[in-house]
N, C-alpha and C positions, 0 to 999 in steps of 0.2 A: 455604353461603357466600352472603351477599347481594351485591347489586351494589356497594355501597359498599366492602365488604371486597375484592371483586375489583378495583375501581379502585385501591385502595390497594396491593394486591399488584402489579398491573401498573405502577403508578407507581414502586414501589421496584425492580422488575426493570429498568425502563427507566433509572433513575438508576444502578443498578449496572452496566448495560451501558455507559453513557456513561463512567463512571469506569474501567471495564476497558479500553475502547477508547482512552482518553487514555493510560492506563498503558502499553498495548501500543505505541502510537505513540512515546511518550517513550523507549522502550527501543531504538529503532533507533540504529545506530552512525553512519550517514551520512544526509544529506538532499540530494537532487538535485532542484532545481526547474527544469523545462524549460518552464514556462508561457510561452505566446506563440510557441513554436517548433513547426514541423510536421515531418513525416517527411521525411528520415530522421534529423534532428538529435536527437530524444529517444532514439532507439535507439543512435546513435553515442555520445552522452554517457553513456548508461547502461552500455554495454559498456566504455567507457573507465574509468568509475568502478568497475565490478566488477573490472576488472583490477588496480586498486590495493588492493583489499580482501583481508583474510585470511579463510580458511575459518571459517565460523561467524558472521561479522559480518553485519549487516543494513543494507539500504539502503531508505530511503523515497524513492520517485521520484514526482514530481508532474508532471502534464502536462495541458494543455488540448486536446490533439489527440485527438479520438475514435478515430482510427486506432491510437493507442498501445495500446489495450486488446488487440487481437489481436497487434500487433507485439511487445509486451512478453512476452506469453504464448509466442509463437514464439521469441523471443530466449532466454527462460529454458529452454525445451525444448531448443533447439539447443546451448546452453552448459551444459546440465545443472545449472542453478541452481534454487533453490527459490522459486517464486512463492507466498508464504504468504498474501497477502491482496490483493484488488483491490476498491476501492470508489470511489464517486463522491460528491463533496461540493461544493456551490456551483460547479457546472460545471467541476470539476477532477477528474481521474482520479488516484487515489492507489494506488501499488503498494508492497507490502512484499516485498522480495526478500532471500533469505538466500543468501550465498555458500557453495556446497557442494563446489566442486572448485577 
């Protein structure tokens, strides 16, 4: 495989990943944007939202608080909820949480 072929393969893989990522995010049942708030508000709002959800539903939680990364992980562990994905985009932290109990 030459360099041009490799670039083409990598480009196609990247495009497929972006499509898959958008598709995954679009399938969340709820979105909670806590941008601009700091601890403990993102955690309180996330817990409150999870309490209204049914088992199996998903929540996309958005935060600008860097402390939310560890806080959401701890919250999901203590409540036995599934933290399916954590990512950072444009100075925002995005969490995909699945209600499991």
